[in-house]
C-alpha positions as YAML, in Angstrom:
chain: A
units: angstrom
residues:
- id: 1
  name: UNK
  ca: [-16.47, -4.09, 15.03]
- id: 2
  name: UNK
  ca: [-16.20, -5.92, 18.38]
- id: 3
  name: UNK
  ca: [-15.81, -3.63, 21.33]
- id: 4
  name: UNK
  ca: [-12.17, -3.52, 22.25]
- id: 5
  name: UNK
  ca: [-11.03, -4.06, 25.80]
- id: 6
  name: UNK
  ca: [-11.24, -0.95, 27.90]
- id: 7
  name: UNK
  ca: [-7.62, -1.12, 29.22]
- id: 8
  name: UNK
  ca: [-5.17, -1.91, 26.57]
- id: 9
  name: UNK
  ca: [-1.45, -1.16, 26.73]
- id: 10
  name: UNK
  ca: [-0.54, 2.07, 24.91]
- id: 11
  name: UNK
  ca: [1.06, 0.27, 21.92]
- id: 12
  name: UNK
  ca: [-1.91, -2.02, 21.48]
- id: 13
  name: UNK
  ca: [-4.36, 0.92, 21.68]
- id: 14
  name: UNK
  ca: [-2.37, 2.77, 18.99]
- id: 15
  name: UNK
  ca: [-2.37, -0.35, 16.83]
- id: 16
  name: UNK
  ca: [-6.19, -0.78, 17.23]
- id: 17
  name: UNK
  ca: [-6.68, 2.89, 16.33]
- id: 18
  name: UNK
  ca: [-4.67, 2.50, 13.15]
- id: 19
  name: UNK
  ca: [-6.65, -0.62, 12.16]
- id: 20
  name: UNK
  ca: [-9.87, 1.20, 12.87]
- id: 21
  name: UNK
  ca: [-8.92, 4.07, 10.57]
- id: 22
  name: UNK
  ca: [-8.00, 1.57, 7.80]
- id: 23
  name: UNK
  ca: [-11.35, -0.15, 8.26]
- id: 24
  name: UNK
  ca: [-13.26, 3.15, 8.16]
- id: 25
  name: UNK
  ca: [-11.43, 4.23, 5.03]
- id: 26
  name: UNK
  ca: [-12.68, 1.09, 3.22]
- id: 27
  name: UNK
  ca: [-16.26, 2.32, 3.47]
- id: 28
  name: UNK
  ca: [-16.11, 6.10, 3.31]
- id: 29
  name: UNK
  ca: [-14.01, 9.07, 1.98]
- id: 30
  name: UNK
  ca: [-10.85, 9.15, 4.20]
- id: 31
  name: UNK
  ca: [-10.92, 12.94, 4.16]
- id: 32
  name: UNK
  ca: [-14.30, 12.83, 5.96]
- id: 33
  name: UNK
  ca: [-13.12, 10.49, 8.77]
- id: 34
  name: UNK
  ca: [-13.10, 12.57, 11.96]
- id: 35
  name: UNK
  ca: [-11.57, 11.79, 15.32]
- id: 36
  name: UNK
  ca: [-15.10, 11.54, 16.67]
- id: 37
  name: UNK
  ca: [-15.85, 8.78, 14.14]
- id: 38
  name: UNK
  ca: [-12.71, 6.99, 15.00]
- id: 39
  name: UNK
  ca: [-13.47, 7.15, 18.69]
- id: 40
  name: UNK
  ca: [-17.06, 5.96, 18.11]
- id: 41
  name: UNK
  ca: [-15.75, 3.06, 16.04]
- id: 42
  name: UNK
  ca: [-13.55, 2.02, 18.80]
- id: 43
  name: UNK
  ca: [-16.18, 2.67, 21.55]
- id: 44
  name: UNK
  ca: [-13.96, 5.34, 23.13]
- id: 45
  name: UNK
  ca: [-14.21, 8.99, 23.91]
- id: 46
  name: UNK
  ca: [-12.20, 11.49, 21.88]
- id: 47
  name: UNK
  ca: [-10.29, 12.29, 25.07]
- id: 48
  name: UNK
  ca: [-9.18, 8.67, 25.41]
- id: 49
  name: UNK
  ca: [-8.15, 8.65, 21.73]
- id: 50
  name: UNK
  ca: [-6.00, 11.77, 22.23]
- id: 51
  name: UNK
  ca: [-4.19, 10.28, 25.10]
- id: 52
  name: UNK
  ca: [-2.39, 8.11, 22.43]
- id: 53
  name: UNK
  ca: [-2.23, 10.67, 19.57]
- id: 54
  name: UNK
  ca: [-1.75, 14.37, 20.02]
- id: 55
  name: UNK
  ca: [-3.92, 15.17, 16.87]
- id: 56
  name: UNK
  ca: [-5.35, 13.76, 13.67]
- id: 57
  name: UNK
  ca: [-2.17, 14.30, 11.77]
- id: 58
  name: UNK
  ca: [-0.33, 11.99, 14.15]
- id: 59
  name: UNK
  ca: [-3.02, 9.28, 13.56]
- id: 60
  name: UNK
  ca: [-2.66, 9.62, 9.79]
- id: 61
  name: UNK
  ca: [1.15, 9.40, 10.09]
- id: 62
  name: UNK
  ca: [0.80, 6.23, 12.17]
- id: 63
  name: UNK
  ca: [-1.60, 4.77, 9.63]
- id: 64
  name: UNK
  ca: [0.89, 5.39, 6.73]
- id: 65
  name: UNK
  ca: [3.70, 3.91, 8.80]
- id: 66
  name: UNK
  ca: [1.53, 0.81, 9.33]
- id: 67
  name: UNK
  ca: [0.88, 0.59, 5.65]
- id: 68
  name: UNK
  ca: [4.50, 0.94, 4.66]
- id: 69
  name: UNK
  ca: [5.74, -1.63, 7.14]
- id: 70
  name: UNK
  ca: [3.10, -4.24, 6.18]
- id: 71
  name: UNK
  ca: [3.10, -3.74, 2.44]
- id: 72
  name: UNK
  ca: [6.89, -3.86, 2.18]
- id: 73
  name: UNK
  ca: [6.99, -6.97, 4.47]
- id: 74
  name: UNK
  ca: [4.36, -8.59, 2.25]
- id: 75
  name: UNK
  ca: [6.20, -8.06, -1.02]
- id: 76
  name: UNK
  ca: [9.42, -9.11, 0.61]
- id: 77
  name: UNK
  ca: [7.94, -12.36, 1.73]
- id: 78
  name: UNK
  ca: [6.36, -12.97, -1.67]
- id: 79
  name: UNK
  ca: [9.72, -12.53, -3.48]
- id: 80
  name: UNK
  ca: [11.81, -14.40, -0.94]
- id: 81
  name: UNK
  ca: [13.31, -17.61, -2.30]
- id: 82
  name: UNK
  ca: [12.09, -17.07, -5.80]
- id: 83
  name: UNK
  ca: [15.09, -17.59, -8.04]
- id: 84
  name: UNK
  ca: [13.84, -15.91, -11.25]
- id: 85
  name: UNK
  ca: [13.82, -12.14, -10.98]
- id: 86
  name: UNK
  ca: [10.70, -11.80, -13.26]
- id: 87
  name: UNK
  ca: [8.89, -14.48, -11.23]
- id: 88
  name: UNK
  ca: [9.82, -12.58, -8.09]
- id: 89
  name: UNK
  ca: [8.38, -9.38, -9.59]
- id: 90
  name: UNK
  ca: [5.21, -11.20, -10.46]
- id: 91
  name: UNK
  ca: [4.95, -12.57, -6.87]
- id: 92
  name: UNK
  ca: [5.37, -9.00, -5.56]
- id: 93
  name: UNK
  ca: [2.72, -7.70, -7.98]
- id: 94
  name: UNK
  ca: [0.17, -10.35, -6.91]
- id: 95
  name: UNK
  ca: [0.90, -9.90, -3.20]
- id: 96
  name: UNK
  ca: [0.45, -6.17, -3.57]
- id: 97
  name: UNK
  ca: [-2.89, -6.76, -5.22]
- id: 98
  name: UNK
  ca: [-3.93, -9.12, -2.40]
- id: 99
  name: UNK
  ca: [-2.91, -6.54, 0.15]
- id: 100
  name: UNK
  ca: [-5.27, -3.90, -1.46]
- id: 101
  name: UNK
  ca: [-8.08, -6.45, -1.64]
- id: 102
  name: UNK
  ca: [-7.67, -7.10, 2.09]
- id: 103
  name: UNK
  ca: [-7.36, -3.39, 2.94]
- id: 104
  name: UNK
  ca: [-9.36, -1.42, 0.32]
- id: 105
  name: UNK
  ca: [-9.15, 1.73, 2.46]
- id: 106
  name: UNK
  ca: [-5.37, 1.90, 2.06]
- id: 107
  name: UNK
  ca: [-5.22, 3.18, -1.53]
- id: 108
  name: UNK
  ca: [-7.92, 5.71, -0.79]
- id: 109
  name: UNK
  ca: [-5.81, 7.14, 1.99]
- id: 110
  name: UNK
  ca: [-2.58, 7.06, -0.02]
- id: 111
  name: UNK
  ca: [-4.14, 8.84, -2.98]
- id: 112
  name: UNK
  ca: [-5.67, 11.36, -0.60]
- id: 113
  name: UNK
  ca: [-2.35, 12.14, 1.03]
- id: 114
  name: UNK
  ca: [-0.52, 12.42, -2.30]
- id: 115
  name: UNK
  ca: [-3.08, 15.02, -3.54]
- id: 116
  name: UNK
  ca: [-2.42, 17.36, -0.58]
- id: 117
  name: UNK
  ca: [-0.56, 20.47, -1.59]
- id: 118
  name: UNK
  ca: [1.29, 20.80, 1.62]
- id: 119
  name: UNK
  ca: [3.95, 18.49, 2.99]
- id: 120
  name: UNK
  ca: [2.73, 16.43, 5.94]
- id: 121
  name: UNK
  ca: [4.33, 13.60, 7.91]
- id: 122
  name: UNK
  ca: [1.89, 11.19, 6.39]
- id: 123
  name: UNK
  ca: [2.50, 12.38, 2.84]
- id: 124
  name: UNK
  ca: [6.27, 12.10, 3.33]
- id: 125
  name: UNK
  ca: [5.71, 8.52, 4.63]
- id: 126
  name: UNK
  ca: [3.85, 7.63, 1.45]
- id: 127
  name: UNK
  ca: [6.65, 9.08, -0.71]
- id: 128
  name: UNK
  ca: [9.23, 7.15, 1.33]
- id: 129
  name: UNK
  ca: [7.15, 3.99, 0.80]
- id: 130
  name: UNK
  ca: [7.19, 4.45, -2.99]
- id: 131
  name: UNK
  ca: [10.90, 5.13, -2.99]
- id: 132
  name: UNK
  ca: [11.64, 1.93, -0.93]
- id: 133
  name: UNK
  ca: [9.31, -0.10, -3.17]
- id: 134
  name: UNK
  ca: [11.19, 1.23, -6.21]
- id: 135
  name: UNK
  ca: [14.55, 0.32, -4.75]
- id: 136
  name: UNK
  ca: [13.42, -3.34, -4.45]
- id: 137
  name: UNK
  ca: [12.27, -3.29, -8.10]
- id: 138
  name: UNK
  ca: [15.62, -1.76, -9.23]
- id: 139
  name: UNK
  ca: [17.51, -4.53, -7.55]
- id: 140
  name: UNK
  ca: [15.39, -7.21, -9.23]
- id: 141
  name: UNK
  ca: [15.67, -5.59, -12.63]
- id: 142
  name: UNK
  ca: [19.44, -5.37, -12.27]
- id: 143
  name: UNK
  ca: [19.54, -9.12, -11.34]
- id: 144
  name: UNK
  ca: [17.23, -9.86, -14.34]
- id: 145
  name: UNK
  ca: [19.65, -8.07, -16.64]
- id: 146
  name: UNK
  ca: [22.66, -9.95, -15.19]
- id: 147
  name: UNK
  ca: [20.89, -13.27, -15.83]
- id: 148
  name: UNK
  ca: [19.69, -12.43, -19.26]
- id: 149
  name: UNK
  ca: [15.95, -12.40, -18.30]
- id: 150
  name: UNK
  ca: [15.62, -8.68, -18.99]
- id: 151
  name: UNK
  ca: [17.27, -6.69, -21.76]
- id: 152
  name: UNK
  ca: [20.32, -4.71, -20.68]
- id: 153
  name: UNK
  ca: [18.92, -1.64, -22.52]
- id: 154
  name: UNK
  ca: [15.74, -1.49, -20.23]
- id: 155
  name: UNK
  ca: [15.41, 1.79, -18.31]
- id: 156
  name: UNK
  ca: [15.23, 0.71, -14.66]
- id: 157
  name: UNK
  ca: [13.49, 3.86, -13.42]
- id: 158
  name: UNK
  ca: [10.82, 3.70, -16.23]
- id: 159
  name: UNK
  ca: [10.24, -0.02, -15.63]
- id: 160
  name: UNK
  ca: [9.85, 0.49, -11.85]
- id: 161
  name: UNK
  ca: [7.55, 3.48, -12.37]
- id: 162
  name: UNK
  ca: [5.37, 1.43, -14.79]
- id: 163
  name: UNK
  ca: [5.23, -1.49, -12.37]
- id: 164
  name: UNK
  ca: [3.84, 0.70, -9.52]
- id: 165
  name: UNK
  ca: [1.63, 2.63, -11.90]
- id: 166
  name: UNK
  ca: [0.18, -0.59, -13.21]
- id: 167
  name: UNK
  ca: [-0.91, -1.64, -9.77]
- id: 168
  name: UNK
  ca: [-2.34, 1.85, -9.17]
- id: 169
  name: UNK
  ca: [-4.24, 1.53, -12.44]
- id: 170
  name: UNK
  ca: [-5.78, -1.69, -11.36]
- id: 171
  name: UNK
  ca: [-6.74, -0.10, -8.04]
- id: 172
  name: UNK
  ca: [-8.40, 2.89, -9.78]
- id: 173
  name: UNK
  ca: [-10.36, 0.59, -12.17]
- id: 174
  name: UNK
  ca: [-11.64, -1.51, -9.28]
- id: 175
  name: UNK
  ca: [-12.66, 1.58, -7.33]
- id: 176
  name: UNK
  ca: [-14.57, 2.93, -10.34]
- id: 177
  name: UNK
  ca: [-16.26, -0.41, -10.80]
- id: 178
  name: UNK
  ca: [-17.06, -0.69, -7.12]
- id: 179
  name: UNK
  ca: [-15.58, -4.21, -7.25]
- id: 180
  name: UNK
  ca: [-12.22, -4.58, -5.55]
- id: 181
  name: UNK
  ca: [-12.20, -8.27, -6.26]
- id: 182
  name: UNK
  ca: [-11.79, -7.69, -9.99]
- id: 183
  name: UNK
  ca: [-8.22, -6.80, -9.26]
- id: 184
  name: UNK
  ca: [-7.42, -10.45, -8.56]
- id: 185
  name: UNK
  ca: [-9.06, -11.53, -11.91]
- id: 186
  name: UNK
  ca: [-7.31, -8.84, -13.97]
- id: 187
  name: UNK
  ca: [-3.90, -8.86, -12.31]
- id: 188
  name: UNK
  ca: [-2.39, -11.96, -14.02]
- id: 189
  name: UNK
  ca: [-3.31, -10.79, -17.43]
- id: 190
  name: UNK
  ca: [-2.13, -7.25, -16.83]
- id: 191
  name: UNK
  ca: [1.21, -8.43, -15.37]
- id: 192
  name: UNK
  ca: [1.66, -10.64, -18.45]
- id: 193
  name: UNK
  ca: [1.41, -7.58, -20.69]
- id: 194
  name: UNK
  ca: [3.80, -5.68, -18.44]
- id: 195
  name: UNK
  ca: [6.27, -8.56, -18.55]
- id: 196
  name: UNK
  ca: [6.15, -8.88, -22.36]
- id: 197
  name: UNK
  ca: [6.69, -5.12, -22.58]
- id: 198
  name: UNK
  ca: [9.87, -5.03, -20.49]
- id: 199
  name: UNK
  ca: [11.27, -8.25, -22.03]
- id: 200
  name: UNK
  ca: [10.96, -6.68, -25.54]
- id: 201
  name: UNK
  ca: [12.48, -3.28, -24.60]
- id: 202
  name: UNK
  ca: [15.05, -2.02, -27.07]
...
């Protein structure tokens, strides 16, 4: 990584810190990322790092907020202006896959937070992200029902859960294979199966 400028405004320094953590998580176990490693990656001292974040938990919370803001904005842009609800869902699906390919450390961090037994600000942020993502899917499914694209009998909650779980499954398979790019190859076929499933729901 290029050496960041020594004197950045506080907001920019925080943003660079978050991006550094996301980058580090793409190549190592997020639970093993220390504040010393983050500071070294940024060419800073730990003291300089802690001037912007009181502790490691605050850094992780900021990272999850960054993920939530950017992922939701990405899927919103993808679905914007797409008239067909099913086509909008497909656009969201593909944009989510692209986001993970660009930031492979993100799912590692999210899975890590959700596995923690205790409630942390970062874990709550991940849960909020999933809830807000689900709300978007519910609205599209309802619109699809109103337009006759999706059977009225479809269970919205189950369909939204399966949508998110399908993306997560692609992520896990790509991590196991050590080939994040395979997500882009597999995603269209996998979404087609999902689409056929919800359209044939009884």
